[in-house]
C-alpha positions in Angstrom: 7.6 64.8 -45.0 10.3 66.0 -47.4 10.5 65.6 -51.1 12.6 62.6 -52.2 16.2 63.0 -53.5 14.9 61.5 -56.8 12.3 64.2 -57.2 14.7 66.9 -56.0 17.3 65.8 -58.7 14.7 65.6 -61.4 13.3 69.1 -60.6 16.8 70.5 -60.4 17.9 69.1 -63.7 14.7 70.3 -65.4 15.1 73.8 -63.9 18.7 74.0 -65.0 18.2 73.0 -68.6 15.1 75.1 -68.9 16.7 78.2 -67.4 20.0 77.8 -69.2 18.5 77.8 -72.6 19.9 74.4 -73.3 16.9 72.1 -73.0 17.2 69.7 -76.0 13.5 69.7 -76.6 13.5 73.4 -77.2 16.4 73.6 -79.6 15.8 76.5 -82.0 13.1 78.1 -79.9 13.9 81.6 -78.5 12.2 81.1 -75.1 14.6 82.6 -72.6 13.1 86.1 -73.0 9.9 84.6 -71.4 11.6 84.7 -68.0 11.5 88.5 -68.0 8.7 89.3 -70.3 6.2 86.5 -69.9 6.8 84.7 -66.6 3.3 83.2 -66.6 4.5 80.9 -69.5 7.4 79.6 -67.3 5.0 79.3 -64.4 2.7 77.1 -66.5 5.6 74.9 -67.6 6.5 74.3 -64.0 2.9 73.7 -63.1 2.5 71.1 -65.8 5.8 69.4 -64.8 4.7 69.2 -61.2 1.2 68.0 -62.1 2.4 65.3 -64.5 5.4 63.9 -62.7 4.8 60.6 -60.8 6.6 59.0 -57.9 6.6 55.4 -56.6 6.0 54.5 -52.9 9.7 55.2 -52.1 9.6 58.6 -53.9 11.5 57.5 -57.0 10.6 59.5 -60.1 8.9 57.2 -62.7 8.4 59.6 -65.6 10.8 62.5 -65.6 11.2 62.7 -69.3 7.5 62.5 -70.0 6.9 65.3 -67.4 9.6 67.4 -69.1 8.1 66.8 -72.5 4.6 67.9 -71.4 6.1 71.0 -69.8 8.3 72.1 -72.6 5.6 71.5 -75.2 3.7 74.3 -73.4 6.6 76.7 -74.0 7.1 75.6 -77.6 3.4 76.1 -78.2 3.5 79.5 -76.5 6.5 80.6 -78.7 5.3 78.9 -81.9 1.5 79.2 -82.4 1.7 76.6 -85.3 3.0 73.9 -82.8 0.2 71.6 -81.6 0.6 69.8 -78.3 -0.2 66.1 -78.8 -2.1 64.8 -77.0 -3.9 68.0 -76.0 -3.6 68.9 -72.4 -6.2 67.6 -70.0 -7.4 70.0 -67.3 -5.6 68.3 -64.5 -2.3 68.8 -66.3 -2.7 72.6 -66.5 -4.3 73.3 -63.2 -2.6 76.1 -61.2 -2.9 75.1 -57.6 -3.0 77.5 -54.7 0.2 79.2 -53.5 1.4 78.5 -50.0 0.8 80.9 -47.1 3.0 84.1 -47.0 4.6 82.8 -43.8 5.9 79.3 -43.1 4.3 77.2 -40.4 7.5 75.7 -39.2 9.0 77.1 -35.9 12.6 75.8 -36.2 13.3 77.5 -39.5 16.8 78.9 -39.4 16.2 81.6 -42.0 15.4 84.7 -40.0 13.7 86.4 -43.0 11.3 83.5 -43.4 9.9 83.6 -39.8 
């Protein structure tokens, strides 16, 4: 099963605005340095995004903006200790799930470095 086009588009858009420094919910927050200096803060934002986003039966994203808000609030709180995330995160939102295996299980992968 592949991810839906809707999810792919939502994730791409979130990643673009976050990594370009132009995410409207982080205006005035100097967070781009986190990419090189504190990558775990970025990792947590993407984990929250992935944990919070919801899809319907056809794979259409139902709550892209809410997932973005929960994710970028973690970055804002990381950069500004006076910022309080409301409502506070629940454990399921901030869980860091296991990484995939070091090698793909797919045999017909065309990337020779990935086999």
